[in-house]
C-alpha positions as CSV (number, residue, x, y, z in Angstrom):
1,X,0.0,0.0,0.0
2,X,1.3,3.5,-0.9
3,X,1.0,6.6,1.2
4,X,0.2,10.0,-0.3
5,X,1.0,13.3,1.3
6,X,-1.0,16.3,0.2
7,X,-0.3,19.9,1.2
8,X,-3.3,22.2,1.6
9,X,-3.7,25.7,2.9
10,X,-5.4,25.8,6.3
11,X,-8.7,27.2,5.0
12,X,-9.1,24.5,2.3
13,X,-8.3,21.8,4.8
14,X,-10.7,23.1,7.4
15,X,-13.5,23.5,4.8
16,X,-13.0,20.0,3.5
17,X,-12.8,18.5,7.0
18,X,-16.1,20.3,7.9
19,X,-17.8,19.0,4.8
20,X,-16.6,15.4,5.6
21,X,-18.1,15.8,9.1
22,X,-21.4,16.8,7.6
23,X,-21.6,13.7,5.5
24,X,-20.4,11.6,8.4
25,X,-17.3,10.1,6.8
26,X,-13.6,10.7,7.4
27,X,-11.9,13.0,4.9
28,X,-9.3,10.3,4.2
29,X,-11.9,7.8,3.1
30,X,-13.6,10.4,0.9
31,X,-10.3,11.1,-0.8
32,X,-9.5,7.4,-1.3
33,X,-12.9,6.8,-2.9
34,X,-12.4,9.8,-5.2
35,X,-8.9,8.6,-6.2
36,X,-10.3,5.1,-6.9
37,X,-13.0,6.5,-9.1
38,X,-10.5,8.9,-10.8
39,X,-8.1,6.1,-11.6
40,X,-10.6,3.5,-12.6
41,X,-11.5,2.8,-16.2
42,X,-14.9,4.4,-16.3
43,X,-16.1,3.3,-19.7
44,X,-18.2,5.7,-21.7
45,X,-19.4,9.1,-20.4
46,X,-23.0,7.7,-20.3
47,X,-21.8,4.8,-18.0
48,X,-20.0,7.2,-15.7
49,X,-23.1,9.5,-15.5
50,X,-25.3,6.5,-14.6
51,X,-22.9,5.5,-11.8
52,X,-22.7,9.1,-10.5
53,X,-26.5,9.3,-10.5
54,X,-26.8,6.1,-8.5
55,X,-24.2,7.2,-6.1
56,X,-26.0,10.5,-5.5
57,X,-29.3,8.7,-5.0
58,X,-27.7,6.4,-2.4
59,X,-26.2,9.4,-0.6
60,X,-29.5,11.2,-0.5
61,X,-31.2,8.0,0.8
62,X,-28.6,7.7,3.6
63,X,-29.3,11.3,4.6
64,X,-33.0,10.6,4.7
65,X,-33.7,12.6,1.6
66,X,-35.4,11.4,-1.6
67,X,-35.5,12.7,-5.2
68,X,-39.1,13.2,-6.2
69,X,-39.7,14.7,-9.7
70,X,-43.2,15.9,-8.7
71,X,-41.6,18.5,-6.4
72,X,-40.4,20.4,-9.4
73,X,-42.1,23.2,-11.3
74,X,-44.8,22.2,-13.8
75,X,-44.1,22.8,-17.4
76,X,-46.3,26.0,-17.4
77,X,-44.5,27.3,-14.3
78,X,-41.2,26.6,-15.8
79,X,-42.0,28.7,-18.9
80,X,-43.7,31.5,-17.0
81,X,-41.0,34.2,-16.8
82,X,-42.8,36.1,-14.1
83,X,-43.2,33.1,-11.8
84,X,-39.6,33.1,-10.6
85,X,-39.3,36.9,-10.0
């Protein structure tokens, strides 16, 4: 197993550590997971996007949140320029 040393400014490290605490995972594990995904042969862009979507849905489920498309604007609301002002 190899060891990696990364130098970060204090503000970046504190912010990253704070975000890791919010998701309930050690910063080291988040970085390891990211590096594994970065180095893996990810296939086509479509395959990568499918995996990312599934990962996001799992993270949302773990946080007690759920993606519900009906919570979005209707088609009419989306195209009503005054609705969002």
